[in-house]
N, C-alpha and C positions, 0 to 999 in steps of 0.2 A: 504494500500500500504506500503510495506517495504521500509525503507530508503536504499539508494544505499550503497554498501559496501565501507567502508572507510579503506584506507590503514593504516598500522602501523604508517607511517610518519604523516598522517593526524590526527590520534588519538593523537599522541604525540604533534603535534601543538596545538590541543585543550587543552591538559593538561597545556602547557605553557601559552596559552591565559587565562585559568582559574586562574593560579597563578598570572599572571600580573594584571588581573582585581582585584584580591583580594588585592594585594599590592597597587594598584592605588586608592582604596577606601579611603585610608588614606594619601597617598603620591603623589596624582595627581599633585599638584602644583610644587613640587620639581622635579617631573619626566617629566614635560611638555617638549615635544620635544625629549625625549629619545626614541630611537628605540630599539625594542626587536626582536631578530632573533633566528632562529634555524639552526644549521649546523649539518651535520651527524657526523663529527669528528673534533677535533681540527686540524688546518692547520699545526702545527709544534710541536716540542718538548715543554715541559713546559718552561715557562719563568723562569728566575733565582729566582724570589720570590715565585714561585709556588712549593709547596712541595707535596709529596705523589703520584707521578705518573701522569697519564693522567688527565688533568683538566676536570671538568664536566660543567664548564661555565666560561666565562670571561666577564669583563666589561672594556669599553674603555671610558675615559672621553671625553667630548666635546673638540675639538681643531681644529684650522685652519679652522673654518667655518663648520666643521663636527659636527653633533649632537652626544651626548653621546649615547653609544650603549651597550646593554647587550646581550650576545650570550649564548645560552644553547646548549650543544652538545648531540645529541640524542643517538648515539650508546653507548658511555660509560655509560650513565644512564640506557639504556635498559639492558646492560650486568650486571650492578650492582643490578638491582631491582629483588626481589624475585617473585613478581606478579604485577598485574595491580594496586592494591591499594598502594603497596610499591613504584611503579614507580610514581604515582601521588604525594606521599609524598616527594620523592626525588626531583622531578621537582620543587615542591613548595619550598623546602629548598634551592635549588640552586638559584632560582630566588630571594628569600629573601637575601641570602648571597651576591649575586652580586649587588643587589640594595643597601644593607648596605655598601658594599665597595665603590660603586659609590658615595653615599651620606655621606661618612665618619661617619657612624653610626654603632651601633651594630645590629646584626640580631634580637636581642630581642626588640630593639627599632622599627624596621621595622614591626615585627610581634610578639606581646607579647606571642603568643603560640609557637614560634619557639623552636624546640627541638634539631635540628642539629643531625649529626651522625658522 
């Protein structure tokens, strides 16, 4: 029996989940309670501290009883990726970068294999 067809959005969600699971292997305690989400596009123009155009992801520290949150933006990443493998690498890099920012670490501390782009 063939698996049901998965939409591009569902496939993207799987890439994010894989990246989060990879990061949580080492950082689960520090990320306890952190929410990870996917949105199609950023809701607004870049924040003053964001450089280089459309953000690929954002992190929001815990505050006022709300948990910390990392958001990955699907459409900007899909548009930037050359192919499916490149998309998986980009998603992983964005998750690592946002977790690093959230935990006040370098991306290389979060993932020693981080290459960034």
